[in-house]
N, C-alpha and C positions, 0 to 999 in steps of 0.2 A: 862858234867860230868868231874870232875877233878880226876886224878889218881896220886897216889904216888908210884913210882917204888920201890919195897922192895928189891928184889935180883933176880939174874938170876941163874937158875939151868942148868949147862952145862952137858948134858946127853951124855954118851958114850954107844952106843948100844952093847949089849951082844948077847946071843943066843936067838933064837926064836923057838917056838913050834907052828905048824900050823895044823888046822883042815879045810880041804877043803870040800866044799859042792857045787856042780855045780847047784843045784836046788834052794837053798835058801841062808841062811847066812853062812859065813865062819868065823873062829875065829883065831886070831894070838895073842900069848902071847910072849912078848918081855922082856927079862931081861936087866937090865942096872945098871951102876954105874955112877960116875961123881963127879963134884965138884960144889960149890956154891960161887958166889961172889956178893957183894952188900953193900949198905950203912948201912943196918941193921943186916946182918949176913954173915959170911964166914965159909965154912966148906966143908964136904964131903957127898956124897950120899952113904949110907951104903949098903953093899951087901944085896940082897933080893928084890930090886926094880923090879916091874913088871908092864908093860902096857898091858892091855887086850883090843884088838880091835875087834869089830864085824863089818863085811863088807858084805853088800848085793851083790849078784852076778851082779845085774844091775848097781852097782856103785853109786847109789843115796842115800846111807845110810852107814855111817861109824862112829861108836862111839869109844871113847877113855875112858879108865878107868885105871889110874895109881895109884899105892900105893907104897910109899917109905918113908924112914926115913933119916933125915939129922942129922949130928953131927958136932958141930963146936962152934963158938964163936959169941955171940951177940954183938951189937954195944957198950955195956958197958964193954966188955972184959970178960964177964962170959961165961963159958962153958955151952952148952945147947943142947937139941935135939928138932927137929921139925918133926912131922909126917904129911905127906901130902896125901890126897886123892883127885885126880884131875880128874874130869869127864867132858866130853864135846863131841864135834863133829868136824870132819873135815869140813872145810867151804871153798868151792870154790869161794865164793864171796869176801873173804879177799884179799887185794892187795899184801901184802908181807908175811903175816903169813900163816902157814899151818892150824892152828886150834886155837880155842878160848875155854877156859875151865873155870869152876867155882871151884877153889880149896877150900877144907875144911882142916883146919890145927889145930893141937893140939901141944902145946909147954910147956916145963917146965921152960922157961925163963920168969922171972918177967918183964923184960924190953920189951919183945915181946908178952906179954899176950894179946894184942889187936888182935893178929893172931887167937886166939881162938873164936872170936866173930865178927870181922869186915867182911864186904862183900869184897871178893877177886875175881880177874879175872886174867887170864894168857893167853899168846899167845905163840905159838911155832914157831920157825924159824929154817930152815934147816942149818946144818953145815957139815963139812967134815967128822966128826966122829959120828954124831947123830943129836941132836937137842938142841937148846937153848930155855929154857922156861923162859920167863920174867914174873914175878909175881908182881901184883899191888894191892893196896887197894883203894877202892873208898873213896874219901873225900867228906864231906858235902858241 
């Protein structure tokens, strides 16, 4: 499988809200901001981004579900927005990444309209201030 790296979302962790449950699943909601760099798009993560994580007490189940909006410039120089819904799981079998997800995107950029329909994957890597999310599209 060939992948084309689209851009990296540099997440800065904000506040978190936690629901602890010692018997079953716990929930953590984490707000974040950040910026985006890459060959297709550069911009900012707008206020309101949130990652909701569900974690089983036994530690064998940990889902991620982030929703956030980007604003910036596409590779043609046009101002645009990108909405991202990023769902996946923590994966202890990955060698360097914390998790792998399957993003769904919606954009108003004509140049980036492929984001609305292409198959996308992302991986998260720890940083000093949060996490870097590298987003790729699958090539045929």
